[in-house]
C-alpha positions in Angstrom: -128.3 -25.0 -20.8 -130.2 -23.7 -23.9 -128.7 -20.8 -25.9 -130.9 -17.7 -25.7 -131.4 -15.5 -28.8 -130.2 -12.5 -26.7 -126.9 -14.3 -26.1 -126.4 -14.8 -29.9 -127.0 -11.1 -30.5 -124.6 -10.0 -27.8 -121.8 -12.2 -29.2 -121.8 -14.6 -26.3 -120.9 -17.4 -28.6 -117.4 -17.4 -30.1 -117.4 -16.9 -33.9 -114.9 -18.2 -36.3 -115.9 -15.7 -39.1 -115.7 -12.0 -38.4 -117.0 -9.2 -40.6 -114.8 -6.3 -41.6 -115.3 -4.1 -38.6 -115.1 -7.0 -36.1 -111.9 -8.3 -37.7 -110.4 -4.8 -37.4 -111.4 -4.6 -33.7 -110.0 -8.1 -33.2 -106.5 -7.1 -34.4 -106.7 -3.7 -32.9 -106.8 -1.3 -35.9 -109.3 1.1 -37.4 -112.1 -0.4 -39.7 -110.3 0.9 -42.8 -106.9 -0.6 -42.0 -107.7 -4.2 -42.9 -108.4 -3.2 -46.5 -104.9 -1.9 -46.8 -103.4 -4.8 -45.0 -105.2 -7.3 -47.2 -104.0 -5.4 -50.3 -100.4 -5.5 -49.2 -100.5 -9.1 -48.0 -100.1 -8.5 -44.3 -103.6 -9.9 -43.6 -105.5 -12.7 -45.3 -108.2 -12.2 -47.9 -111.8 -12.7 -46.6 -114.0 -15.6 -47.4 -117.5 -15.3 -49.0 -120.5 -17.0 -47.5 -123.4 -16.1 -49.7 -123.6 -12.3 -49.5 -121.4 -12.1 -46.4 -117.7 -11.2 -46.4 -116.0 -12.9 -43.4 -112.4 -13.2 -42.1 -111.4 -16.5 -40.6 -110.3 -15.7 -37.0 -107.7 -18.5 -37.2 -106.2 -16.9 -40.4 -106.1 -13.5 -38.6 -104.2 -15.1 -35.7 -101.6 -16.6 -38.1 -101.2 -13.3 -40.0 -101.0 -11.3 -36.8 -98.4 -13.6 -35.4 -96.3 -13.1 -38.6 -96.3 -9.3 -38.2 -92.9 -8.0 -37.1 -92.5 -7.1 -33.4 -91.4 -3.6 -32.6 -88.2 -5.1 -31.3 -87.5 -6.4 -34.8 -87.7 -2.8 -36.2 -84.5 -1.1 -37.0 -84.8 2.6 -36.0 -82.1 3.5 -38.6 -84.6 2.5 -41.3 -87.0 5.3 -40.3 -87.3 8.1 -42.8 -87.5 10.9 -40.2 -84.1 10.3 -38.7 -81.5 12.7 -39.8 
């Protein structure tokens, strides 16, 4: 079955590279959060393809898997507990 142009625009074909906004949506955060997460090393740096900045979805998966689970969090480390 041939791929229709409309299918490409609607994202019907899986993509390996995601732009900034799509990478944020993929991991479930606001569009500005990936910048902070890249800066502090929790998320991978993007790749450049000509004038496009893209995040590798596989690298996002690896980085997301490495994030601590809430069960790993020690509530005694919270600053707001007195």
